[in-house]
C-alpha positions as CSV (number, residue, x, y, z in Angstrom):
1,M,0.0,0.0,0.0
2,N,1.5,3.3,-1.1
3,A,1.0,6.1,1.4
4,H,2.0,8.9,-1.1
5,P,-0.6,10.3,-3.5
6,P,0.2,9.8,-7.1
7,R,2.3,12.6,-8.6
8,P,0.6,14.7,-11.3
9,A,1.8,14.0,-14.8
10,V,4.3,16.6,-16.0
11,G,3.9,17.6,-19.6
12,P,6.4,19.2,-22.0
13,V,7.6,22.7,-21.2
14,R,6.3,24.9,-24.0
15,R,5.9,28.4,-22.4
16,I,8.7,29.8,-20.2
17,V,8.8,33.2,-18.5
18,V,12.3,34.5,-17.5
19,A,12.8,37.3,-15.1
20,Y,15.4,39.8,-16.5
21,D,17.0,42.7,-14.7
22,G,20.2,43.1,-16.7
23,S,22.4,41.3,-14.2
24,E,24.7,38.4,-15.1
25,S,22.4,36.0,-13.2
26,S,19.4,37.1,-15.3
27,V,21.4,36.6,-18.5
28,R,22.4,33.1,-17.3
29,A,18.7,32.4,-16.6
30,A,17.7,33.5,-20.1
31,R,20.4,31.4,-21.7
32,F,19.4,28.4,-19.6
33,A,15.8,28.8,-20.7
34,L,16.8,29.1,-24.4
35,D,19.5,26.5,-24.4
36,A,18.2,23.8,-22.2
37,L,14.5,23.9,-22.8
38,T,12.2,23.8,-25.8
39,G,9.2,26.1,-26.4
40,E,8.6,29.8,-26.5
41,V,10.4,32.1,-24.0
42,W,9.2,35.4,-22.7
43,I,12.0,37.5,-21.2
44,V,10.3,40.0,-18.9
45,H,11.8,43.1,-17.3
46,A,10.0,45.1,-14.6
47,T,10.7,48.8,-14.5
48,D,10.0,49.4,-10.8
49,Q,10.9,53.1,-10.2
50,P,11.5,53.8,-6.5
51,R,9.1,56.2,-4.9
52,A,11.7,58.1,-3.0
53,V,15.5,58.1,-3.4
54,A,18.2,60.0,-1.6
55,E,19.1,61.9,-4.7
56,P,16.3,62.0,-7.3
57,R,17.3,60.7,-10.7
58,T,16.9,62.9,-13.8
59,E,14.7,61.8,-16.7
60,E,18.0,61.4,-18.6
61,E,19.4,59.0,-16.0
62,Q,16.1,57.0,-15.8
63,G,16.0,56.9,-19.6
64,S,19.6,55.8,-19.8
65,E,19.0,52.9,-17.4
66,T,15.9,51.8,-19.3
67,G,17.8,52.2,-22.6
68,A,20.7,50.0,-21.3
69,I,18.2,47.3,-20.2
70,E,16.5,47.4,-23.6
71,Q,19.8,47.3,-25.4
72,G,20.9,44.3,-23.4
73,L,17.6,42.5,-24.0
74,R,17.8,43.2,-27.8
75,A,21.4,42.0,-27.9
76,L,20.4,38.8,-26.0
77,Q,17.5,38.3,-28.4
78,R,19.7,38.7,-31.5
79,A,22.4,36.4,-30.2
80,E,20.1,33.7,-28.7
81,D,17.2,33.7,-31.2
82,P,18.2,35.3,-34.5
83,S,14.9,34.1,-36.1
84,G,12.9,36.0,-33.5
85,H,10.3,33.2,-33.4
86,R,11.0,31.7,-29.9
87,M,11.9,34.7,-27.8
88,H,9.6,37.5,-26.8
89,V,10.8,40.6,-24.9
90,W,8.4,42.4,-22.5
91,I,9.2,45.5,-20.5
92,R,6.5,46.3,-18.0
93,D,6.0,48.8,-15.2
94,G,5.6,47.4,-11.7
95,K,7.3,45.5,-8.9
96,P,9.3,42.6,-10.3
97,P,7.6,39.7,-8.5
98,K,4.2,41.0,-9.4
99,V,5.1,41.7,-13.0
100,I,6.8,38.2,-13.5
101,L,3.9,36.3,-11.9
102,A,1.3,38.3,-14.0
103,A,3.3,37.6,-17.2
104,A,3.4,33.9,-16.3
105,A,-0.4,33.9,-15.8
106,E,-1.0,35.9,-19.0
107,V,0.9,33.4,-21.2
108,D,-0.1,30.4,-19.1
109,A,3.6,29.6,-18.6
110,D,4.7,26.0,-17.8
111,L,7.8,27.3,-16.0
112,I,9.3,30.5,-14.6
113,V,13.1,30.9,-14.6
114,V,14.8,33.4,-12.4
115,G,18.4,34.1,-11.4
116,T,19.8,34.5,-7.9
117,R,20.7,38.0,-6.7
118,G,20.5,40.4,-3.7
119,L,21.6,38.1,-0.9
120,R,20.2,39.5,2.4
121,G,19.4,37.8,5.6
122,A,19.2,34.2,6.6
123,S,15.9,33.5,4.8
124,R,17.5,34.7,1.6
125,L,20.8,32.9,2.0
126,L,20.5,31.2,-1.4
127,L,17.9,33.3,-3.2
128,G,17.6,37.0,-3.8
129,S,14.4,38.7,-2.5
130,V,12.7,38.8,-5.9
131,S,13.5,35.1,-6.7
132,A,12.4,34.1,-3.2
133,E,9.1,35.9,-3.5
134,I,8.4,34.4,-6.9
135,V,9.2,30.9,-5.6
136,S,6.9,31.4,-2.6
137,R,4.0,33.0,-4.5
138,S,4.0,31.0,-7.7
139,G,1.7,28.1,-8.2
140,R,3.9,27.1,-11.2
141,P,7.2,25.4,-11.3
142,V,10.2,27.8,-10.8
143,T,13.8,27.1,-11.8
144,V,16.4,29.2,-10.0
145,V,19.6,29.6,-12.0
146,P,22.8,30.6,-9.9
């Protein structure tokens, strides 16, 4: 007699959402999704502007940061998916965990891929705060790429 309930069948991974913030860990997460998995990949960047900062950033500084992220995303797309058929790039306003989870729901993602970053505190020894929140709030499988 088996005391464990049967595991649900896991189908092929066809839709993947990747969190992207321009860091090396997010680039590795995107490459992992594109290299190791099949299906369509949505690379999603959340532009969460802080409400208050010690020194306000000018529009030029904010535009420069967004431009750098967009440039990095486009370069990644050209290098990893020259046909442009498998990889989609989304830049959306909002807090990263909320944006990533909403994108995953929108495309009915089979998997979310995030990088590790922002190590703070014992509860986030291995995961950054964004990746930890995505793992804890997602009802979908999440792969964390170091």
